[in-house]
KOLTI-158201 format. One record per residue (C-alpha): residue in three letters; residue number from 1; x, y, z. Coordinates in nm, 2 decimals. Example, Ala and Ser with C-alpha at 12.3 -4.5 7.8 and 13.67 -1.06 7.14 Angstrom:
('ALA'; 1; (1.23; -0.45; 0.78))
('SER'; 2; (1.37; -0.11; 0.71))
//
This chain:
('MET'; 1; (16.23; 13.28; 22.02))
('ALA'; 2; (16.14; 13.62; 21.88))
('ASN'; 3; (16.22; 13.51; 21.53))
('ALA'; 4; (16.01; 13.19; 21.57))
('THR'; 5; (15.71; 13.36; 21.72))
('GLN'; 6; (15.69; 13.69; 21.53))
('PRO'; 7; (15.78; 13.59; 21.17))
('ALA'; 8; (15.53; 13.84; 21.01))
('GLN'; 9; (15.67; 14.13; 21.21))
('PHE'; 10; (16.03; 14.04; 21.12))
('LEU'; 11; (15.95; 14.00; 20.75))
('TYR'; 12; (15.73; 14.31; 20.73))
('ASP'; 13; (15.96; 14.55; 20.92))
('ASN'; 14; (16.28; 14.45; 20.74))
('LEU'; 15; (16.12; 14.46; 20.40))
('THR'; 16; (15.98; 14.80; 20.47))
('ILE'; 17; (16.31; 14.94; 20.59))
('GLU'; 18; (16.49; 14.80; 20.28))
('LEU'; 19; (16.24; 14.92; 20.03))
('ASN'; 20; (16.23; 15.27; 20.16))
('VAL'; 21; (16.60; 15.32; 20.24))
('ILE'; 22; (16.75; 15.18; 19.92))
('HIS'; 23; (16.50; 15.35; 19.69))
('ALA'; 24; (16.52; 15.68; 19.87))
('ALA'; 25; (16.90; 15.67; 19.87))
('TRP'; 26; (16.91; 15.61; 19.49))
('GLN'; 27; (16.63; 15.87; 19.43))
('HIS'; 28; (16.82; 16.14; 19.63))
('GLY'; 29; (17.16; 16.09; 19.47))
('VAL'; 30; (17.34; 15.91; 19.75))
('ARG'; 31; (17.69; 15.83; 19.61))
('LYS'; 32; (17.73; 15.49; 19.79))
('LEU'; 33; (17.51; 15.27; 20.01))
('LEU'; 34; (17.61; 14.98; 20.24))
('PHE'; 35; (17.35; 14.72; 20.31))
('LEU'; 36; (17.40; 14.50; 20.62))
('GLY'; 37; (17.27; 14.15; 20.59))
('SER'; 38; (17.33; 13.86; 20.83))
('SER'; 39; (17.50; 13.52; 20.84))
('CYS'; 40; (17.15; 13.37; 20.88))
('ILE'; 41; (17.08; 13.42; 20.51))
('TYR'; 42; (17.29; 13.11; 20.43))
('PRO'; 43; (17.14; 12.76; 20.41))
('LYS'; 44; (17.10; 12.58; 20.74))
('LEU'; 45; (17.33; 12.29; 20.63))
('ALA'; 46; (17.58; 12.49; 20.42))
('ARG'; 47; (17.93; 12.36; 20.39))
('GLN'; 48; (18.17; 12.51; 20.64))
('PRO'; 49; (18.32; 12.76; 20.64))
('ILE'; 50; (18.04; 12.94; 20.45))
('LYS'; 51; (18.15; 13.12; 20.14))
('GLU'; 52; (17.95; 13.41; 19.99))
('GLU'; 53; (17.85; 13.20; 19.68))
('TYR'; 54; (17.67; 12.94; 19.90))
('LEU'; 55; (17.37; 13.18; 19.92))
('LEU'; 56; (17.04; 13.03; 19.79))
('THR'; 57; (17.20; 12.68; 19.76))
('GLY'; 58; (16.98; 12.51; 20.02))
('PRO'; 59; (16.69; 12.54; 20.27))
('LEU'; 60; (16.71; 12.80; 20.54))
('GLU'; 61; (16.69; 12.75; 20.92))
('GLU'; 62; (16.32; 12.72; 20.99))
('THR'; 63; (16.31; 12.93; 21.31))
('ASN'; 64; (16.45; 13.25; 21.15))
('GLU'; 65; (16.33; 13.19; 20.79))
('ALA'; 66; (16.12; 13.51; 20.77))
('TYR'; 67; (16.41; 13.73; 20.88))
('ALA'; 68; (16.65; 13.56; 20.65))
('ILE'; 69; (16.42; 13.59; 20.35))
('ALA'; 70; (16.38; 13.97; 20.43))
('LYS'; 71; (16.76; 14.01; 20.44))
('ILE'; 72; (16.81; 13.81; 20.11))
('ALA'; 73; (16.54; 14.04; 19.95))
('GLY'; 74; (16.73; 14.35; 20.07))
('LEU'; 75; (17.06; 14.22; 19.93))
('LYS'; 76; (16.90; 14.13; 19.59))
('LEU'; 77; (16.73; 14.47; 19.58))
('ALA'; 78; (17.06; 14.65; 19.64))
('GLN'; 79; (17.22; 14.44; 19.36))
('ALA'; 80; (16.92; 14.52; 19.13))
('TYR'; 81; (16.97; 14.90; 19.18))
('ARG'; 82; (17.33; 14.86; 19.10))
('ALA'; 83; (17.25; 14.66; 18.78))
('GLN'; 84; (16.97; 14.88; 18.66))
('HIS'; 85; (17.06; 15.22; 18.77))
('GLY'; 86; (17.44; 15.21; 18.82))
('PHE'; 87; (17.38; 15.28; 19.19))
('SER'; 88; (17.69; 15.21; 19.40))
('THR'; 89; (17.56; 14.96; 19.65))
('ILE'; 90; (17.77; 14.71; 19.85))
('ALA'; 91; (17.67; 14.45; 20.11))
('LEU'; 92; (17.83; 14.30; 20.42))
('MET'; 93; (17.71; 13.98; 20.58))
('PRO'; 94; (17.82; 13.99; 20.95))
('THR'; 95; (17.83; 13.69; 21.18))
('ASN'; 96; (17.67; 13.70; 21.52))
('LEU'; 97; (17.73; 14.04; 21.68))
('TYR'; 98; (17.76; 14.15; 22.04))
('GLY'; 99; (17.89; 14.44; 22.24))
('PRO'; 100; (17.79; 14.75; 22.44))
('GLY'; 101; (17.43; 14.86; 22.37))
('ASP'; 102; (17.32; 14.51; 22.29))
('ASN'; 103; (16.96; 14.38; 22.36))
('PHE'; 104; (16.96; 14.19; 22.69))
('ASP'; 105; (16.59; 14.11; 22.70))
('LEU'; 106; (16.56; 13.73; 22.75))
('GLU'; 107; (16.26; 13.70; 22.52))
('SER'; 108; (16.42; 13.87; 22.21))
('SER'; 109; (16.80; 13.88; 22.26))
('HIS'; 110; (17.06; 13.68; 22.09))
('VAL'; 111; (17.26; 13.40; 22.26))
('LEU'; 112; (17.56; 13.60; 22.40))
('PRO'; 113; (17.37; 13.89; 22.57))
('ALA'; 114; (17.12; 13.64; 22.70))
('LEU'; 115; (17.39; 13.43; 22.86))
('ILE'; 116; (17.55; 13.74; 23.02))
('ARG'; 117; (17.21; 13.83; 23.18))
('ARG'; 118; (17.12; 13.47; 23.28))
('PHE'; 119; (17.46; 13.41; 23.45))
('HIS'; 120; (17.46; 13.75; 23.61))
('GLU'; 121; (17.12; 13.71; 23.76))
('ALA'; 122; (17.20; 13.35; 23.87))
('ARG'; 123; (17.51; 13.48; 24.05))
('LEU'; 124; (17.31; 13.75; 24.23))
('ALA'; 125; (17.04; 13.50; 24.33))
('GLY'; 126; (17.29; 13.23; 24.44))
('ALA'; 127; (17.12; 12.99; 24.20))
('PRO'; 128; (17.28; 12.64; 24.19))
('THR'; 129; (17.21; 12.58; 23.82))
('VAL'; 130; (17.14; 12.77; 23.50))
('THR'; 131; (16.94; 12.59; 23.24))
('LEU'; 132; (17.01; 12.67; 22.87))
('TRP'; 133; (16.82; 12.58; 22.56))
('GLY'; 134; (16.94; 12.29; 22.33))
('THR'; 135; (17.23; 12.05; 22.36))
('GLY'; 136; (17.52; 12.29; 22.38))
('THR'; 137; (17.68; 12.14; 22.07))
('PRO'; 138; (17.61; 12.40; 21.80))
('HIS'; 139; (17.90; 12.61; 21.70))
('ARG'; 140; (17.88; 12.99; 21.67))
('GLU'; 141; (18.11; 13.27; 21.57))
('PHE'; 142; (18.10; 13.61; 21.73))
('LEU'; 143; (18.21; 13.95; 21.62))
('HIS'; 144; (18.23; 14.26; 21.84))
('VAL'; 145; (18.01; 14.54; 21.71))
('ASP'; 146; (18.31; 14.78; 21.70))
('ASP'; 147; (18.49; 14.54; 21.47))
('LEU'; 148; (18.18; 14.55; 21.24))
('ALA'; 149; (18.19; 14.93; 21.24))
('SER'; 150; (18.56; 14.91; 21.14))
('ALA'; 151; (18.48; 14.67; 20.86))
('ALA'; 152; (18.19; 14.88; 20.73))
('CYS'; 153; (18.41; 15.19; 20.71))
('PHE'; 154; (18.69; 14.99; 20.55))
('ALA'; 155; (18.45; 14.85; 20.29))
('MET'; 156; (18.30; 15.19; 20.21))
('GLN'; 157; (18.65; 15.31; 20.13))
('GLU'; 158; (18.80; 15.01; 19.96))
('TYR'; 159; (18.52; 14.80; 19.80))
('ASP'; 160; (18.27; 14.86; 19.52))
('GLU'; 161; (18.15; 14.53; 19.38))
('GLN'; 162; (17.82; 14.35; 19.36))
('GLN'; 163; (17.92; 14.03; 19.55))
('PRO'; 164; (17.86; 14.06; 19.93))
('LEU'; 165; (18.14; 14.03; 20.17))
('ASN'; 166; (18.13; 13.81; 20.48))
('VAL'; 167; (18.25; 13.97; 20.80))
('GLY'; 168; (18.36; 13.76; 21.10))
('VAL'; 169; (18.66; 13.64; 21.29))
('GLY'; 170; (18.71; 13.31; 21.11))
('ARG'; 171; (18.68; 13.08; 21.41))
('ASP'; 172; (18.40; 12.96; 21.63))
('LEU'; 173; (18.32; 12.77; 21.95))
('THR'; 174; (18.04; 12.55; 22.09))
('ILE'; 175; (17.76; 12.70; 22.30))
('THR'; 176; (17.89; 12.48; 22.59))
('GLU'; 177; (18.23; 12.65; 22.55))
('LEU'; 178; (18.07; 12.99; 22.52))
('ALA'; 179; (17.86; 12.94; 22.83))
('ALA'; 180; (18.16; 12.84; 23.04))
('LEU'; 181; (18.35; 13.15; 22.92))
('VAL'; 182; (18.06; 13.38; 23.00))
('ALA'; 183; (18.01; 13.22; 23.34))
('ARG'; 184; (18.37; 13.26; 23.43))
('ILE'; 185; (18.38; 13.63; 23.32))
('VAL'; 186; (18.05; 13.70; 23.51))
('GLY'; 187; (18.18; 13.51; 23.82))
('TYR'; 188; (17.90; 13.25; 23.83))
('ALA'; 189; (18.02; 12.93; 24.01))
('GLY'; 190; (17.71; 12.71; 23.97))
('ARG'; 191; (17.64; 12.44; 23.72))
('THR'; 192; (17.51; 12.48; 23.37))
('VAL'; 193; (17.24; 12.24; 23.25))
('PHE'; 194; (17.12; 12.20; 22.89))
('ASP'; 195; (16.76; 12.13; 22.80))
('SER'; 196; (16.78; 11.91; 22.50))
('SER'; 197; (16.40; 11.92; 22.44))
('ARG'; 198; (16.46; 12.28; 22.32))
('PRO'; 199; (16.58; 12.35; 21.96))
('ASP'; 200; (16.95; 12.39; 21.88))
('GLY'; 201; (16.90; 12.60; 21.56))
('THR'; 202; (17.16; 12.58; 21.29))
('PRO'; 203; (17.43; 12.33; 21.38))
('ARG'; 204; (17.72; 12.56; 21.27))
('LYS'; 205; (17.76; 12.90; 21.11))
('LEU'; 206; (18.13; 12.97; 21.05))
('LEU'; 207; (18.18; 13.23; 20.78))
('ASP'; 208; (18.46; 13.22; 20.53))
('VAL'; 209; (18.61; 13.57; 20.56))
('SER'; 210; (18.90; 13.52; 20.32))
('ARG'; 211; (18.77; 13.77; 20.06))
('LEU'; 212; (18.75; 14.05; 20.31))
('THR'; 213; (19.08; 13.97; 20.48))
('ALA'; 214; (19.25; 13.95; 20.14))
('LEU'; 215; (19.15; 14.32; 20.09))
('GLY'; 216; (19.34; 14.40; 20.41))
('TRP'; 217; (19.09; 14.41; 20.70))
('ARG'; 218; (19.13; 14.21; 21.02))
('PRO'; 219; (18.92; 14.21; 21.34))
('ARG'; 220; (19.10; 14.33; 21.65))
('ILE'; 221; (18.89; 14.25; 21.96))
('ALA'; 222; (18.94; 13.91; 22.11))
('LEU'; 223; (18.62; 13.73; 22.23))
('GLU'; 224; (18.71; 13.72; 22.60))
('GLU'; 225; (18.81; 14.09; 22.60))
('GLY'; 226; (18.49; 14.18; 22.42))
('ILE'; 227; (18.26; 13.98; 22.65))
('ALA'; 228; (18.43; 14.13; 22.96))
('SER'; 229; (18.38; 14.49; 22.83))
('THR'; 230; (18.02; 14.41; 22.73))
('TYR'; 231; (17.95; 14.28; 23.08))
('ARG'; 232; (18.10; 14.59; 23.23))
('TRP'; 233; (17.87; 14.80; 23.01))
('TYR'; 234; (17.57; 14.58; 23.11))
('CYS'; 235; (17.64; 14.63; 23.48))
('ALA'; 236; (17.68; 15.01; 23.43))
('HIS'; 237; (17.35; 15.05; 23.24))
('ARG'; 238; (17.12; 14.80; 23.41))
('THR'; 239; (16.93; 14.90; 23.72))
('GLY'; 240; (17.05; 14.68; 24.01))
('ALA'; 241; (17.33; 14.52; 23.81))
('VAL'; 242; (17.65; 14.49; 24.01))
('ALA'; 243; (17.98; 14.35; 23.86))
('ALA'; 244; (18.17; 14.08; 24.03))
//
């Protein structure tokens, strides 16, 4: 919702960050810079799994177009500084991230932290149902934030090329399957209902991570383990949140 209702803010803030950080890093002699993009930079209907070369081969998802355009601009700016100035810039394109310290605000959070909060609050309230947006059929891939940190450190040591690298786990699941997994971890025993009048977003966003894995990096945190540890963090840091 935040992407759809605040496109100017997303575009302005991200462009401002990129312009200042990349230029200042080059200007002050930083030896190497890592730019973090996002899987949302790829076309809405890209072939699956999504390879790095599919960038700019089709229209973007309408609801997060402003954010995606900003990220694409940052990637191209980093590449331009490499081409013109010989500045060592690399870029990682991570899939959907989650983990401790995530944003759990229901108006601006991503799907996984939003599900954790929704099911947690429904469990405490004894609500018989939880209503979620869309049909539940879109597929999503999730990467724990600690695995992204690991990939970033690995890339800074082992990679120095212009082409961006996808970062993910190489497998996905439907929103329906994700909701069932989160509900089980949280301990919610009610029913999940999908509101098909609400948008689904991109049908599928599975990244091809073969280029990064060929260099020797692999994720280590399984999705169920990662969601459980994220839920424990949420309960420990949210006022009134009590784990099952």
